[in-house]
N, C-alpha and C positions, 0 to 999 in steps of 0.2 A: 752656490748650493741651491738646489731646487727643492722647495718645501711643498708638501701637500697642503692644500687649502681645505679648511673644514667648512664646507657649505652643504649642509644636509639637504636643502631644498632650493630650487630656483623659483621664486615667485614671479609669475608672468603678468606683466602689466598690459592691459588692453586699452583701446581708445576710450572705452566706457569709464575706465578707472581714472582717466585724466580728462574728463569731458570739458572741464573749464578751460583747458589749454589745447583743445582739439585743433584749433586753427593753426597754432604754432607747431604742433606735432605733425601736421600734414595729414590728418585722418581724412580719408576720402568720403566717408559716409558715416551716418549715425548708426551704431549697432542696433540690431533688433532687440525687442523685449526678451526673446528667448535667449539670445547671446548674453544679455545682461544677467539673466538668472541662472544660466548653466555654465558660464565661463569658469567659475570657481570649481565646478565638478571636474571638468577636464583637467585643470591644473592639479587638483588634489589626487585624482586618480593616477596621473603620471608620477607625481612625487611619491605616492604610496606604493606604486609598483616598483620603483627604484629601491625604496626602503625595504620592502618585503621580499625582493627577488632572491637573495641568497638563501633565506630560510625555506622558501618554497622549492628552490632548486635542490637543496640538500635533502629535503623530505622526499622528493621524487626519486632522487638517487638512492636513498636508503631503502625506499619501498621496492625499488626494482632489484636491489642487491640482496635483500634479506628474504630468506625462504628456503625451501628444499628442492626447488626446481633446478633445471639446467642453468649453470652459471651463477647459482645463488648459494648462500650459506646462512646459517642461523646467526642471530646476534651473538656477540662475544665469541666470535670464531674468526681466526686468521685464515686468509687465503694467500697461498704462496705461488707466485709466478715461477715457473721452473725453467724458462728459457727466454732469451731476448726475442723480440718479435721477428719472425722470419719474413722473407720477401713475399709480398702479395697476401699476407695474412690480414685478418680483421683485427685491428688493434686501435689503441687510443689515438686521438689527434696528437701529432708531434710526439710519438713514443720515445722515451729515453732509451738510448742504447748503452748507457753507462751503468745501469743498476738493475738488479733483480728486486722486485717489489713484494712486500708482504702487507696486506691491507685488511681492514675489518671494521665493521660497525659495532659500536659498544652501547650497552644500556647501563647507565650508572644511576638510574632512578631509584632502585631498591637498595643497592649496596655498592660500595666501591668495586672497581675492577682493577686488578693488578696487571700492569704491563711489565713483563720481565724480559730484559735484554741481556744476552750473553757477552762475554769479552770477545771483541771482534778480531783480536790478534792482528791488529794493524790495518784491517780493511776499513775503508771509510764508510761510516754509517750515518744516514740522514733519517732520523726518526722525528715524527711530529704528530700532534693530536690537535684536531680542529673541533670547535664547538659547532652547533648548527647554524650559527650566523657567519661561519667561515673565519672566525678569529682563531689564531693559533694560541692555544692555552699552555702548550709545553712543546719544546723541541730540544734536540741535542746541540743546537748551534753554539750555546755557551760553553760546551765542552771542548771546543776547538779554539783555544786562546791564541795559539801561535801557528801551528801547522797540524793539519789533520793526521793523526796517527792511530786511528781507531778509537773505540770507546771501551770502558771497563764494564764488567757485569754490574747490573743495577736493577732495582725494582721501583716502579713508579705507581703510586696509588692514585687512581683517578676517582675523585670523590664528587658525587652529585649534589645538587642543591638540598640543603636541610639535613644532610646526614650527620649524625652525632655518634661517635664511638671511638674506639682506640684502634690504631693500626700497629702491625708488627714493627719491631725496631728495625732501623736501617732503611726504611722506605722513605722516598720523597713524596710528600703529599701535594697533589695538584687539584685544586677545586675547579670543577667544570660547571659552568652556569646553566647548561642545558641537559635534558635527560639523556639524549643521545650524543655521541661523539664519533668522529671518524679518525682512525689511526692508520698511519702509513710509516712503514720502515723500509728504507731503500738501502741496499748494500752494494757498494761499488764492485763491479765485475769486469774482468778482462776477457769476456766472451768465453770460448771453450777452454781456455787455459786454466781457469780456476772455478768453473761452475760447481765442481764437486765440493770444494771448500765453502763456497757461498751457500749452497744448499744445506750443508751441515750447519752453518750459522743460522739459517732460516729455521731449522728444526729446533733451535735453542730459544727462539722467540716465543713467548707465551702471553696469552691474555686469560686471566682466571678471576672469577668472582671471589670476593674476599672470603665468603663462607667456605669455599672449597680450597682456599690457599693454605695447604699444609705441606710439610716437607715430604710426606709419603704420597700425597695425592696430586702433586703438580702435573705429572704427565697425564694422569687419567682425566683430570678436570679441565684441561686446556684443549680445545678443539681446533683442528686445522683442516684446511682443504687445499688441494693443489690446483693451480691454473696453468695449463700448458697451451700456448698459442698453437694453431691460429685462432681459437675461439677465446680471446681474452675477455675478461669480465667488463662489459661496457656499462655496468651499473655503478661503478665507482666514480667519485667526483673527478678523478683524473682521466677517466675513460669516456671520451665524448666524440669518438670518431665515427661510430656507426650511424645509420639513418635514424633509428629510434632511440636517441640518446636522451638523458634527462633534460638537457638544454632544449632540444627540439620538442620534447613533451611539454615543457613549461611554455614555450613560445606558442604552442597550439591551444593553450587554455584561453577560454573567453574570460571576461571580467568576473563573472560569478564563480567560475571554476577556480581562478587564481585566488580571489579573495576568500573563498571558502576554505581552500587549503591553508591559507595564511591564518585565518581565524582559528581553525582547528589546531594549528601548531603552536599558537601563542601561549596557552596555559603551561606547557612543559618546557617552553623555550622563550622565556621573557626577554625582551630587548635588554641589552647591556651596553650603556645604561638605558633605562626605560625613558626614552626621550619624550617629553610631554607634547612637543609639536607633532611628532610622527604619530603618536597615539591619538591626538586630537583630530588630525586629518582622517585617520581611519574611522574614528567615531562619527565624524561628520558624514562619512560615506555609508554609515550603517554597518561597519565592520568592527566587531568587538570580540574579545577573547572567548573562544569556544561557544559561540552563539550563531544562530542562522544569520546569514548575510542578507541585509535589506538595502540594496543599492538604490539610489534615487531613480525616479522615473524619467531618465534623460538618456535614452540609448545612444543618441548621436554623440553627446558630450562624453559619455563613458567610453564608447568605442574610440573616439579621437584621443582621449587621455591614455587609454591602454596602448594605442599605437605609438604615442609620444613617449610613454614610459619605456616600451621595448626598444625604441630607437635610441634612447639615452643609455640603456643598459649596454648595447652593443657598440656604442661610440666611445672611443678612448677619451677619458677626461683630460683636462689641460694640465694636470699635475703629474702626468707620466714624465719620465726622463726621456729625452730625445737627443741623438747626436749622430751625425754622419749617416742618416737614414734609418738608424736603429731606434727602437723604442723599448723601454723596460721599466719595471716598477722600482721606485726608490723608497723614500721615507713613508711610513704609514701602512705599507702593505702587511697584511697578516694581523694587524692590530689597529683597526680602522676608526674606533671612536665614532664620532658623528659624521665621518666622511662617507656618506652612503653611496655617492656616485662612484668613488674609487672601489668600495667594497663590492658593489654590484658588477662593475666591469671586470674586476679580478675574478669573481666567481664565474662569470661567463667566459672570459678569455683564457684564463689559466687556472681551471678548477683545482683546488688542493694546494695552491701556492702557499709557501711559508712566509716567514718574515724576511726582512732585508738581510738578516744575518744567516738565514738558512740557504737561500738559493736566489740567483738571478737568472732569468731567461730573457735574453735580448733577442728581438725579432727584426728582420729586415726583409723587404720585398722588392727594393729598388736599388739600382747601382748608383754610383756617384753622379751620374748625369740625369738621374730621375727616371730612367727607363726600367721597366719590369724585368726582374731577373728571369733568365731562361737558360735551361741546360744546353741549348744549342750554341751558346756563347761560352767564352772562357773568361773567368774572373780571378782576381787575386785579392786576398785580404792580407794586407801587410801590417804586422805588428812591429813597431819600432822597439829597440832594446828596452826602453823604459816604459813601454806601453802594453806589455803583455797583461793578460787578464789578471787582476789582483785577487788572489784567492788564498785561503788557508787550507782548502781542500784540493780540488782540481778543476779543470775546465775542459770543454769540448765544443766542437761545432758540428752540426748535422744539417743536411739538406733535405727538404721535404717538398712535396707538391704544394700548390697554393691552398689545398684543402687539408694539409697537415699529414699526408700519407707518405710512406717511403716509396721511392721509385721502384717499380717492379723489376727493371732490368739492371739495377745497381748490384755490384759485387758484394761479397761478404763484408768488406771493410766499409762501414757506413758513417763513421765519425772520425774526426781528427782532433787530437787534444794532447795534453801533457802527460796523460797516463797511457797512451798507446803509440808512443814512438815519434811524436812530432819532432822534426829536426830543425834546429836553428841555423841561421846563416852565420858566416864568419864574424860579423859584427855584433852578434847576439840578437839580431832581429829574427822574425819568424814569418814565413809566408805560407798561406793556405791557398791552393789553387782549386777552383771550383769549376767543373765542367762535366758533361755527360760522357765524354770520351777522353781518355788519358792521352796527353801529348807527350810523345817520346822526345827526349833530348831538350836542348834549349836552356837558356838562362831565365829564371823566373824570380829570383830574389834580388832585392836591392843590395843585399849583402854579397852578391856575386857567386851564388852556388846554384846547382841544379836542384829544383824543389822536389822533395819526395813526399810532401804533404798534400797529396791529391785527395780532394773530397768529391766522391761521385755524386752527381746531381741527376734529378729526373729529366727526361727529354721533353720538357715542357716548362711553362712558367713555374717558378719555385719560390720558396722562402728559406732563409737560413736562420737557425736558432743557435745562439751562443749561450751555453750554460756555464754558470760559475757556481760551484758547490762550496759552501761556506765562504762567501765573498768577503773581502776586506771592506772597510767603511768607504774607501774612495770609489768603489763600484756603485754605490747607491747614494752618495751625497753630491753627485754632479761634478766631481773633480776628475773623473776618468770616464772615457767613453770608447766604445769599440771603433776601430778604424773603418773607413769607407770601403765599400765593395767596388773595385775598379775593373771595368771591362778592358780586356787586352786586345 
């Protein structure tokens, strides 16, 4: 079992810090006076960047999404995607082709906001609420104890910090530690076959401030907006595929810009828990809650620390799960505690990701020989009878370009999984064939049958994403791993 390590910061030791043992450590030269006095600045800037990255990213995403302009919507308003991303459209990185999404930014600072979900009548529903530090404060994962068979009608009261009052009977109270929150409700769809039914379910999802939540006023007080590709809303945390995404905007900030946003966000979004080491480092740098930032006069050290921090954010931490070339999140995702490195990387790599019980997204870019995957080749992913993805919901595999886009020349069938007709071999195993061109005839399964599980791939270098909805524990505790991608 692979456990996440809780290492909030990496303290960087220099030759100066072990001057008495320099000859044993092999230090080639004595550090300059400037290095001695500014080395701590570089280290604490890097550590603080990793610590604050999720909050700054969520703030940028919220600001881009909330408003009345094109692709925007007011706070406490749900936006419903009306179709799965079409070929060649502008859509998020690694768009899911399994669900229609309803998303919105909430303000729970003044009063609770009620999230109402209808009976899904057997449709799988993945609903979750994230605070501004990207921790999952509530999700439907616990409602799928054995096998996902939809959810019952329910009302969730999302309560902000310090609110005191009574809620209507029958509601589930969820305390949100930050003023804003991001809600995502994803409903499993079988493409054109059931879009009408899924859209009807979407219309039954409501977000309503408590003061407007009455039996007669629900419809009038809950605002919604529709999103129809190709112009998907790139301001949501899950939408990071366009050039001017929240992630790219944060990466473009200089140190003053980054830490100014962090300082402004802290009053309404206090750390949970308020880690004294993280706050001390910020104070050392002149970054305090809701006050002008006064960084030290050490531009080179600050620039180096900022670059180091960004590099750490985009680099996978050592406590990700890995197997057969795939990597995915295990324990700790969605509820990070002091594991700031994991939290920052998750916000960057899979924005909006839930807990280990909500979803697994395993990614692979190389075949079993270590070569880059490319649609010009033909690959087989062979699941042994006892190694099929362990889920309480369902699973699917999708092929994307290396940048996370769908191949422009791919046909309408873009994913293979247990909800869209994946066929098993005679021995119970299952093979998925990946290539840009479908091969006619031939035997492709170790079980001895002609494979009908063809996954169209881009005609270039590619990545595969295996999604497990409502995964079982063995998918995230290291006892199960996806099979290798073998070139034929």
